[in-house]
Residue frames as qw, qx, qy, qz and C-alpha x, y, z in Angstrom:
[[0.841, -0.429, -0.036, 0.329, -16.72, -6.99, -1.16],
 [0.138, 0.933, -0.321, 0.084, -13.62, -4.84, -0.66],
 [0.909, 0.072, -0.227, 0.343, -10.22, -6.50, -0.88],
 [0.327, -0.922, 0.207, -0.002, -7.77, -5.27, 1.75],
 [0.777, 0.393, -0.306, 0.384, -4.07, -5.38, 0.99],
 [0.642, -0.732, -0.020, 0.227, -1.83, -5.32, 4.06],
 [0.537, 0.723, -0.180, 0.396, 1.15, -3.02, 3.50],
 [0.558, -0.814, 0.153, -0.058, 2.56, -3.00, 7.02],
 [0.854, -0.240, 0.249, 0.389, 5.64, -5.17, 6.36],
 [0.556, 0.361, 0.248, 0.706, 6.67, -2.77, 3.58],
 [0.032, 0.691, 0.124, 0.711, 5.16, 0.70, 3.87],
 [0.631, -0.743, -0.176, -0.135, 4.57, 0.33, 7.58],
 [0.793, -0.481, 0.084, 0.365, 8.23, -0.33, 8.34],
 [0.678, 0.461, 0.110, 0.562, 10.15, 1.47, 5.59],
 [0.082, 0.741, -0.109, 0.658, 10.29, 4.75, 7.52],
 [0.752, -0.622, -0.215, -0.018, 10.54, 3.25, 11.01],
 [0.091, -0.869, 0.446, -0.196, 13.30, 4.42, 13.40],
 [0.610, -0.374, 0.698, -0.026, 14.18, 0.76, 13.94],
 [0.445, 0.372, -0.707, -0.405, 15.29, -1.90, 11.48],
 [0.827, -0.106, 0.390, -0.390, 13.12, -5.00, 11.79],
 [0.293, -0.336, 0.857, 0.260, 14.84, -8.26, 10.88],
 [0.421, 0.145, -0.634, -0.632, 13.66, -10.04, 7.72],
 [0.250, -0.174, -0.950, 0.063, 12.38, -13.02, 9.71],
 [0.064, 0.439, 0.597, -0.668, 10.13, -10.75, 11.78],
 [0.335, 0.346, -0.211, -0.850, 8.91, -8.93, 8.66],
 [0.373, 0.013, -0.846, -0.380, 7.96, -12.32, 7.23],
 [0.143, -0.326, -0.864, 0.356, 6.13, -13.20, 10.45],
 [0.208, 0.387, 0.193, -0.877, 4.32, -9.85, 10.22],
 [0.415, 0.206, -0.536, -0.706, 3.16, -10.85, 6.75],
 [0.311, -0.116, -0.941, -0.061, 2.07, -14.31, 7.90],
 [0.000, -0.376, -0.702, 0.605, -0.01, -12.92, 10.76],
 [0.330, 0.365, -0.049, -0.869, -1.71, -10.47, 8.44],
 [0.420, 0.116, -0.743, -0.508, -2.46, -13.23, 5.94],
 [0.203, -0.199, -0.935, 0.214, -3.82, -15.45, 8.71],
 [0.174, 0.382, 0.454, -0.786, -6.24, -12.66, 9.62],
 [0.491, 0.553, 0.673, -0.018, -7.70, -12.89, 6.13],
 [0.137, 0.733, -0.172, -0.644, -6.30, -9.97, 4.14],
 [0.812, 0.555, 0.058, -0.174, -6.41, -10.43, 0.38],
 [0.780, 0.408, -0.194, 0.433, -2.67, -9.99, -0.21],
 [0.545, -0.758, 0.009, 0.358, 0.38, -8.73, 1.66],
 [0.454, 0.817, -0.224, 0.277, 2.85, -6.20, 0.29],
 [0.872, -0.451, -0.058, 0.180, 5.69, -7.89, 2.10],
 [0.627, -0.354, 0.224, 0.656, 8.83, -6.30, 0.70],
 [0.407, 0.897, -0.019, -0.168, 10.26, -3.66, -1.61],
 [0.848, 0.090, 0.182, 0.490, 13.21, -4.16, -3.90],
 [0.099, 0.982, -0.050, 0.151, 15.16, -0.99, -3.34],
 [0.511, 0.505, -0.483, 0.501, 18.74, -0.01, -2.63],
 [0.698, -0.501, -0.467, 0.210, 19.56, -1.04, 0.91],
 [0.439, -0.066, -0.208, 0.872, 21.84, 1.96, 1.46],
 [0.160, -0.322, -0.176, -0.916, 18.90, 4.29, 0.78],
 [0.705, -0.379, -0.013, -0.599, 16.26, 2.40, 2.77],
 [0.153, 0.343, -0.895, 0.241, 18.03, 0.07, 5.21],
 [0.570, -0.023, 0.551, -0.609, 14.69, -0.87, 6.79],
 [0.859, 0.350, 0.027, -0.372, 13.93, -2.85, 3.61],
 [0.149, 0.577, -0.799, -0.086, 17.25, -4.69, 3.46],
 [0.224, -0.130, 0.956, -0.136, 17.08, -8.45, 3.03],
 [0.682, 0.221, -0.051, -0.695, 14.10, -8.74, 0.69],
 [0.598, 0.252, -0.740, -0.177, 15.45, -12.09, -0.48],
 [0.115, 0.065, -0.877, 0.462, 15.47, -13.33, 3.12],
 [0.486, 0.143, 0.358, -0.784, 11.87, -12.19, 3.62],
 [0.718, 0.262, -0.378, -0.522, 10.76, -14.11, 0.53],
 [0.459, 0.207, -0.859, 0.091, 12.59, -17.25, 1.66],
 [0.075, 0.003, 0.769, -0.635, 11.01, -17.04, 5.11],
 [0.581, 0.149, 0.086, -0.795, 7.51, -16.59, 3.70],
 [0.299, 0.036, 0.947, 0.116, 7.48, -19.80, 1.73],
 [0.134, -0.298, -0.709, -0.625, 4.09, -20.46, 0.17],
 [0.150, -0.482, -0.753, 0.422, 2.05, -19.34, 3.17],
 [0.053, 0.679, 0.221, -0.698, 1.38, -15.79, 1.98],
 [0.515, 0.683, 0.411, 0.314, 0.01, -14.31, -1.24],
 [0.408, -0.628, 0.027, 0.662, 2.85, -11.80, -1.36],
 [0.502, 0.790, 0.174, 0.307, 3.55, -8.87, -3.61],
 [0.586, -0.374, -0.008, 0.719, 6.60, -6.62, -3.76],
 [0.189, 0.947, 0.089, -0.245, 7.08, -2.97, -4.63],
 [0.688, 0.030, 0.304, 0.659, 9.51, -2.11, -7.43],
 [0.095, 0.903, 0.094, -0.408, 10.62, 1.32, -8.59],
 [0.185, 0.728, -0.531, -0.392, 13.27, 0.44, -11.17],
 [0.817, 0.316, -0.421, -0.236, 14.22, -2.37, -13.57],
 [0.288, 0.370, -0.820, 0.329, 16.85, -3.80, -11.24],
 [0.428, -0.116, 0.615, -0.652, 14.24, -4.20, -8.53],
 [0.836, 0.224, -0.018, -0.500, 11.94, -6.00, -10.94],
 [0.614, 0.412, -0.673, 0.002, 14.75, -8.36, -11.94],
 [0.026, -0.267, 0.823, -0.500, 15.26, -9.28, -8.29],
 [0.637, 0.054, 0.396, -0.660, 11.54, -9.89, -7.79],
 [0.823, 0.337, -0.280, -0.362, 11.25, -12.08, -10.89],
 [0.418, 0.419, -0.789, 0.166, 14.34, -14.10, -9.93],
 [0.178, -0.144, 0.790, -0.568, 12.72, -14.91, -6.58],
 [0.228, -0.293, -0.854, -0.365, 9.47, -15.97, -8.25],
 [0.147, 0.311, 0.514, -0.786, 7.37, -13.55, -6.23],
 [0.292, 0.473, 0.807, 0.202, 3.91, -13.92, -7.79],
 [0.106, 0.892, 0.416, 0.144, 2.90, -10.26, -7.74],
 [0.445, -0.040, -0.048, 0.894, 4.46, -6.85, -8.14],
 [0.070, 0.922, 0.350, -0.152, 3.43, -3.25, -7.77],
 [0.551, 0.226, 0.175, 0.784, 5.14, -0.71, -9.98],
 [0.162, -0.763, -0.326, 0.535, 5.31, 2.92, -8.87],
 [0.350, 0.470, 0.287, 0.758, 4.92, 6.04, -11.00],
 [0.218, -0.550, -0.396, 0.702, 4.97, 9.45, -9.32],
 [0.289, 0.830, 0.468, 0.094, 3.06, 12.50, -10.50],
 [0.014, -0.993, 0.087, 0.081, 5.63, 15.25, -9.89],
 [0.655, 0.596, -0.351, 0.306, 9.16, 15.77, -11.15],
 [0.099, -0.688, 0.535, -0.479, 10.63, 16.78, -7.80],
 [0.776, -0.301, 0.438, -0.339, 9.23, 13.85, -5.87],
 [0.955, 0.295, -0.005, -0.013, 10.08, 11.41, -8.66],
 [0.492, 0.664, -0.444, 0.347, 13.69, 12.57, -8.79],
 [0.300, -0.586, 0.586, -0.473, 14.09, 12.28, -5.02],
 [0.854, -0.121, 0.390, -0.324, 12.47, 8.84, -4.96],
 [0.888, 0.157, 0.406, 0.147, 13.92, 7.23, -8.10],
 [0.387, -0.477, 0.391, 0.685, 16.33, 9.69, -9.74],
 [0.196, 0.254, 0.656, 0.683, 14.22, 10.33, -12.83],
 [0.276, 0.043, 0.040, -0.959, 11.58, 12.91, -13.71],
 [0.605, 0.199, 0.553, -0.538, 7.90, 12.07, -13.70],
 [0.721, 0.510, -0.187, -0.431, 7.59, 11.53, -17.47],
 [0.403, 0.464, -0.789, 0.001, 10.62, 9.25, -17.64],
 [0.264, -0.156, 0.838, -0.451, 9.46, 7.50, -14.48],
 [0.728, 0.283, 0.312, -0.540, 6.08, 6.78, -16.05],
 [0.678, 0.516, -0.455, -0.258, 7.66, 5.42, -19.24],
 [0.169, 0.390, -0.880, 0.213, 9.90, 3.20, -17.14],
 [0.484, -0.007, 0.682, -0.549, 6.97, 2.00, -15.02],
 [0.789, 0.382, 0.020, -0.482, 4.97, 1.07, -18.11],
 [0.550, 0.503, -0.663, -0.073, 7.92, -0.85, -19.52],
 [0.078, -0.283, 0.875, -0.384, 8.35, -2.71, -16.22],
 [0.685, 0.137, 0.435, -0.569, 4.68, -3.68, -16.19],
 [0.782, 0.464, -0.277, -0.310, 5.09, -5.16, -19.66],
 [0.339, 0.473, -0.797, 0.157, 8.27, -6.99, -18.62],
 [0.371, -0.165, 0.753, -0.518, 6.56, -8.37, -15.52],
 [0.803, 0.264, 0.181, -0.503, 3.62, -9.67, -17.54],
 [0.664, 0.515, -0.523, -0.143, 6.02, -11.35, -19.96],
 [0.171, 0.359, -0.854, 0.335, 7.65, -13.08, -17.00],
 [0.521, -0.354, -0.761, -0.157, 4.28, -14.28, -15.70],
 [0.243, -0.251, -0.562, 0.750, 4.13, -11.81, -12.81],
 [0.052, -0.811, -0.549, -0.194, 0.86, -9.99, -12.12],
 [0.378, -0.042, -0.142, 0.914, 1.85, -6.32, -11.94],
 [0.044, -0.870, -0.487, 0.064, -0.33, -3.57, -10.56],
 [0.366, 0.470, 0.010, 0.803, 0.37, 0.10, -11.03],
 [0.342, -0.686, -0.438, 0.469, 0.57, 2.73, -8.28],
 [0.203, 0.766, 0.124, 0.597, 0.01, 6.42, -8.97],
 [0.549, -0.335, -0.421, 0.639, 2.17, 7.91, -6.23],
 [0.079, -0.351, -0.167, 0.918, 1.28, 11.33, -4.79],
 [0.126, 0.462, 0.762, 0.437, -2.00, 11.13, -6.68],
 [0.154, -0.858, -0.480, -0.098, -3.61, 13.94, -4.69],
 [0.135, -0.980, 0.127, -0.077, -0.71, 16.14, -3.67],
 [0.771, 0.316, -0.299, 0.466, 3.08, 16.42, -3.71],
 [0.586, -0.675, -0.214, 0.395, 5.17, 17.37, -0.66],
 [0.466, -0.262, 0.209, 0.819, 7.39, 19.55, -2.84],
 [0.058, 0.151, 0.478, 0.863, 5.19, 20.92, -5.63],
 [0.350, 0.134, 0.353, -0.857, 1.84, 21.11, -3.86],
 [0.718, 0.335, 0.343, -0.504, -1.44, 20.44, -5.62],
 [0.258, -0.104, 0.851, 0.445, -1.47, 17.74, -8.30],
 [0.491, 0.205, -0.212, -0.820, -3.92, 18.42, -11.16],
 [0.782, 0.114, 0.518, -0.328, -6.62, 15.79, -11.55],
 [0.743, 0.614, -0.174, -0.203, -5.71, 15.53, -15.24],
 [0.189, 0.632, -0.745, 0.102, -2.16, 14.44, -14.29],
 [0.477, -0.190, 0.788, -0.341, -3.42, 11.73, -11.96],
 [0.806, 0.374, 0.301, -0.346, -5.91, 10.47, -14.53],
 [0.604, 0.683, -0.387, -0.133, -3.36, 10.42, -17.35],
 [0.035, -0.526, 0.832, -0.175, -0.85, 8.53, -15.20],
 [0.624, 0.009, 0.694, -0.358, -3.46, 5.94, -14.21],
 [0.784, 0.531, 0.066, -0.315, -4.56, 5.51, -17.83],
 [0.400, 0.681, -0.612, -0.053, -0.99, 4.96, -18.99],
 [0.256, -0.348, 0.867, -0.248, -0.41, 2.28, -16.36],
 [0.729, 0.233, 0.525, -0.372, -3.63, 0.50, -17.32],
 [0.697, 0.651, -0.168, -0.248, -2.80, 0.64, -21.01],
 [0.167, 0.623, -0.763, 0.039, 0.59, -0.89, -20.26],
 [0.686, -0.035, -0.714, -0.136, -1.20, -3.92, -18.78],
 [0.106, -0.276, 0.667, -0.684, -1.46, -3.18, -15.06],
 [0.304, -0.303, -0.901, -0.065, -3.73, -5.70, -13.35],
 [0.267, -0.816, -0.492, 0.147, -5.01, -2.95, -11.03],
 [0.282, 0.541, -0.077, 0.789, -4.40, 0.76, -10.54],
 [0.500, -0.609, -0.486, 0.378, -3.94, 2.15, -7.04],
 [0.096, 0.810, 0.008, 0.578, -4.20, 5.87, -6.34],
 [0.655, -0.264, -0.462, 0.537, -1.84, 6.66, -3.47],
 [0.179, -0.932, -0.045, -0.311, -2.40, 9.59, -1.15],
 [0.740, 0.186, -0.424, 0.488, 1.25, 9.38, -0.19],
 [0.220, 0.183, -0.412, 0.865, 1.29, 12.38, 2.16],
 [0.153, -0.521, -0.790, 0.285, -2.30, 12.21, 3.38],
 [0.022, 0.206, 0.026, -0.978, -3.69, 15.44, 1.90],
 [0.205, -0.250, -0.714, -0.621, -6.77, 14.16, 0.05],
 [0.410, 0.113, 0.484, -0.765, -10.37, 14.79, 1.01],
 [0.534, 0.291, 0.787, -0.102, -13.40, 12.75, -0.07],
 [0.495, 0.772, 0.095, -0.388, -14.32, 15.13, -2.89],
 [0.160, 0.693, -0.630, -0.313, -10.95, 14.59, -4.56],
 [0.329, -0.127, 0.936, 0.017, -11.15, 10.84, -4.15],
 [0.556, 0.518, 0.589, -0.275, -14.63, 10.79, -5.67],
 [0.410, 0.808, -0.152, -0.394, -13.59, 12.99, -8.61],
 [0.007, 0.561, -0.789, -0.250, -10.56, 10.87, -9.42],
 [0.372, 0.051, 0.926, -0.040, -12.38, 7.55, -9.23],
 [0.541, 0.643, 0.407, -0.357, -15.33, 8.87, -11.24],
 [0.313, 0.778, -0.373, -0.397, -12.92, 10.07, -13.93],
 [0.047, 0.421, -0.893, -0.150, -11.40, 6.58, -14.10],
 [0.712, 0.057, 0.502, -0.487, -14.64, 4.63, -13.98],
 [0.861, 0.456, -0.003, -0.223, -14.20, 3.23, -17.49],
 [0.048, -0.734, 0.667, 0.117, -10.57, 2.23, -17.08],
 [0.855, 0.210, -0.405, -0.248, -11.33, -1.48, -17.29],
 [0.575, 0.126, -0.710, 0.387, -9.16, -2.65, -14.36],
 [0.539, -0.673, -0.481, 0.159, -9.85, -2.74, -10.62],
 [0.119, 0.723, -0.161, 0.661, -9.25, 0.58, -8.89],
 [0.692, -0.472, -0.460, 0.296, -7.91, 1.00, -5.41],
 [0.094, -0.913, 0.120, -0.378, -6.62, 3.48, -2.86],
 [0.693, -0.073, -0.437, 0.569, -3.50, 3.66, -0.72],
 [0.211, -0.857, -0.168, -0.439, -4.39, 6.10, 2.04],
 [0.442, 0.039, -0.524, 0.727, -2.38, 7.84, 4.72],
 [0.331, -0.778, -0.532, -0.037, -4.11, 9.41, 7.69],
 [0.454, 0.110, -0.189, 0.864, -1.72, 12.34, 8.09],
 [0.156, -0.157, 0.067, -0.973, -4.55, 14.88, 8.36],
 [0.302, 0.162, 0.791, -0.507, -7.18, 12.51, 9.75],
 [0.601, 0.378, -0.084, -0.699, -9.08, 12.19, 6.47],
 [0.081, 0.297, -0.916, -0.256, -7.98, 8.66, 5.57],
 [0.218, 0.248, 0.925, -0.190, -11.08, 6.79, 6.75],
 [0.420, 0.648, 0.261, -0.579, -13.48, 9.31, 5.22],
 [0.294, 0.573, -0.563, -0.518, -11.53, 8.90, 1.99],
 [0.095, -0.086, 0.989, 0.079, -11.84, 5.12, 2.23],
 [0.368, 0.486, 0.708, -0.356, -15.63, 5.29, 2.48],
 [0.388, 0.717, -0.078, -0.574, -15.80, 7.80, -0.36],
 [0.087, 0.450, -0.799, -0.389, -13.58, 5.52, -2.40],
 [0.223, 0.157, 0.961, -0.036, -15.80, 2.48, -1.92],
 [0.378, 0.643, 0.469, -0.473, -18.85, 4.56, -2.79],
 [0.405, 0.779, -0.204, -0.432, -17.19, 5.60, -6.04],
 [0.867, 0.425, -0.220, -0.139, -15.91, 2.27, -7.26],
 [0.091, 0.621, -0.754, 0.193, -12.73, 1.40, -5.37],
 [0.938, -0.144, -0.222, -0.224, -12.54, -2.34, -4.75],
 [0.794, 0.030, -0.361, 0.488, -9.01, -2.50, -3.29],
 [0.254, -0.919, 0.102, -0.285, -7.88, -0.66, -0.16],
 [0.609, 0.275, -0.549, 0.502, -4.38, -0.69, 1.29],
 [0.528, -0.778, 0.060, -0.335, -3.95, -0.55, 5.05],
 [0.430, 0.410, -0.684, 0.422, -1.33, -1.24, 7.69],
 [0.663, -0.477, -0.567, 0.110, -1.81, -3.09, 10.97],
 [0.479, -0.547, -0.317, 0.608, -1.86, -0.55, 13.77],
 [0.216, 0.961, 0.175, -0.001, -1.66, 2.31, 11.29],
 [0.522, -0.582, 0.315, 0.537, 2.12, 2.37, 11.16],
 [0.669, 0.455, 0.406, 0.424, 3.89, 3.79, 8.14],
 [0.023, -0.904, 0.068, 0.421, 5.31, 6.73, 6.28],
 [0.772, 0.578, 0.057, 0.257, 7.46, 7.63, 3.30],
 [0.661, -0.432, 0.045, 0.612, 11.20, 8.29, 3.78],
 [0.363, 0.140, 0.342, 0.855, 11.22, 10.68, 0.80],
 [0.164, -0.680, -0.425, -0.575, 8.11, 12.68, 1.77],
 [0.141, 0.155, -0.520, 0.828, 8.64, 15.07, 4.69],
 [0.391, -0.057, 0.353, -0.848, 5.88, 14.87, 7.29],
 [0.667, -0.035, -0.574, -0.474, 4.16, 11.81, 5.84],
 [0.468, -0.316, 0.647, -0.513, 2.50, 9.94, 8.68],
 [0.337, -0.066, 0.938, -0.044, 1.05, 6.47, 8.99],
 [0.249, -0.152, -0.771, -0.566, -1.36, 4.51, 6.84],
 [0.697, -0.296, 0.008, -0.653, -4.94, 3.93, 7.78],
 [0.302, -0.331, 0.854, -0.264, -5.02, 1.04, 10.25],
 [0.322, -0.012, -0.875, -0.361, -6.12, -2.33, 8.95],
 [0.157, -0.356, -0.874, 0.292, -8.20, -3.17, 12.01],
 [0.153, 0.450, 0.280, -0.834, -9.86, 0.28, 12.10],
 [0.342, 0.247, -0.504, -0.754, -10.71, -0.02, 8.41],
 [0.278, -0.141, -0.939, -0.147, -12.16, -3.51, 8.88],
 [0.008, -0.428, -0.699, 0.573, -14.31, -2.32, 11.79],
 [0.240, 0.426, -0.009, -0.872, -15.60, 0.62, 9.74],
 [0.366, 0.173, -0.664, -0.629, -16.38, -1.36, 6.61],
 [0.232, -0.194, -0.953, 0.020, -17.96, -4.35, 8.34],
 [0.059, 0.458, 0.596, -0.657, -20.19, -2.09, 10.44],
 [0.328, 0.429, -0.173, -0.824, -21.24, -0.41, 7.20],
 [0.833, 0.274, 0.395, -0.273, -22.24, -3.79, 5.81],
 [0.561, 0.710, -0.403, -0.132, -19.26, -4.06, 3.45],
 [0.968, -0.200, 0.111, 0.100, -17.55, -7.44, 3.58],
 [0.094, 0.849, -0.518, -0.052, -13.75, -7.64, 3.75],
 [0.913, 0.131, -0.385, 0.041, -13.01, -11.26, 4.56],
 [0.315, 0.432, -0.591, 0.604, -10.75, -10.12, 7.41],
 [0.622, -0.543, -0.555, 0.099, -11.30, -11.37, 10.96],
 [0.088, -0.876, 0.098, -0.464, -11.23, -8.28, 13.14],
 [0.748, -0.640, 0.173, -0.030, -10.07, -10.08, 16.29],
 [0.881, 0.020, 0.173, 0.441, -7.12, -11.59, 14.43],
 [0.398, 0.700, 0.040, 0.592, -6.18, -8.23, 12.93],
 [0.377, -0.861, 0.129, -0.316, -6.25, -6.63, 16.37],
 [0.870, -0.416, 0.204, 0.168, -4.07, -9.40, 17.78],
 [0.767, 0.316, 0.139, 0.541, -1.61, -9.00, 14.90],
 [0.110, 0.849, -0.034, 0.516, -1.43, -5.24, 15.46],
 [0.602, -0.760, 0.197, -0.147, -0.67, -5.75, 19.15],
 [0.911, -0.104, 0.198, 0.347, 2.01, -8.29, 18.23],
 [0.549, 0.621, 0.060, 0.556, 3.58, -5.77, 15.82],
 [0.211, -0.887, 0.143, -0.384, 3.77, -3.24, 18.64],
 [0.818, -0.535, 0.210, 0.032, 5.37, -5.76, 21.00],
 [0.870, 0.028, 0.230, 0.435, 8.12, -6.84, 18.60],
 [0.472, 0.574, 0.126, 0.657, 8.94, -3.42, 17.11],
 [0.340, -0.443, -0.377, 0.739, 8.20, -1.04, 19.96],
 [0.049, 0.226, 0.337, 0.912, 6.58, 1.30, 17.47],
 [0.300, 0.291, 0.456, -0.785, 3.62, 3.41, 18.53],
 [0.154, 0.366, 0.850, 0.346, 0.41, 2.38, 16.83],
 [0.158, 0.014, -0.016, -0.987, -1.72, 5.33, 15.66],
 [0.421, -0.292, -0.720, -0.468, -4.75, 3.09, 15.16],
 [0.408, -0.347, 0.305, -0.788, -7.62, 3.10, 17.64],
 [0.854, -0.147, -0.256, -0.428, -9.53, -0.18, 17.51],
 [0.713, 0.112, -0.630, 0.286, -6.68, -2.25, 18.98],
 [0.080, 0.295, -0.519, 0.798, -6.88, -0.10, 22.16],
 [0.546, -0.150, 0.232, -0.791, -10.47, -0.84, 23.09],
 [0.464, 0.038, 0.859, -0.215, -12.67, -3.79, 23.95],
 [0.063, 0.185, 0.817, 0.543, -14.59, -5.51, 21.15],
 [0.421, 0.332, 0.328, -0.778, -17.99, -4.20, 20.15],
 [0.676, -0.560, -0.104, -0.468, -20.54, -5.66, 20.42],
 [0.316, -0.597, 0.671, -0.306, -19.22, -6.90, 23.79],
 [0.606, 0.110, -0.783, -0.085, -18.29, -10.54, 24.13],
 [0.609, -0.472, 0.296, -0.565, -20.34, -11.86, 27.07],
 [0.099, 0.237, -0.958, 0.124, -19.29, -15.01, 28.89],
 [0.746, -0.228, -0.300, -0.550, -21.92, -17.69, 29.36]]
């Protein structure tokens, strides 16, 4: 079985041209959870002047209640403090592979960013929060270009050694191809924690990468309803792979996800209605297959 983490309320909306109210972001998370996703990355604890689309994380948490298995993204100690104070049960801690990207995203170089991420994972564990680690720009940087496999592997290993409950390799700008995904996952096969992928479909390779990832040991896949998303600090980064498209692909391949496709499609259409955002995904546009025949 592959566990799908819905990232639409966070990564899907953080680069949107509109600001979606916290109550609607919470409803987004609830609809995704009702469709059967494993967890929902519902908020990020970042400076609101830098990413106004993520303002009101505290309001999102309050609106969620206990209905959603929520996790939040943190990139610095202050963000982690906010998450812990709100008793959010899960966190994801980001470490970027390149100096330029890391400085633009969190004002520290890659080495310092990794040390800080490892310390935050330890602090989260001490506070009783399950903290996963994200290797950002694992396959390519928008500023420095190719990222050596050795850098990605070393970053993932450091996060795991710090106590990360899972390690997610993020193709932040959508440059990876299946060969790279396979090589990275094979190199991390003995890491001892679940491995996952956060895939963007910028160059239309996201779904091929997802299949390659599952074939090479990934058990967690991030996706966003409708395929919305992008990174405000990565020029040209387009949307995530679409949750409903991914579910269709995996289920037809005989790989269970626990997600009800019809509910995911309905949630994607709802997201479009309330945000007005275009949905890059495909499955929400067509009739179900196999066809549903009336009797």
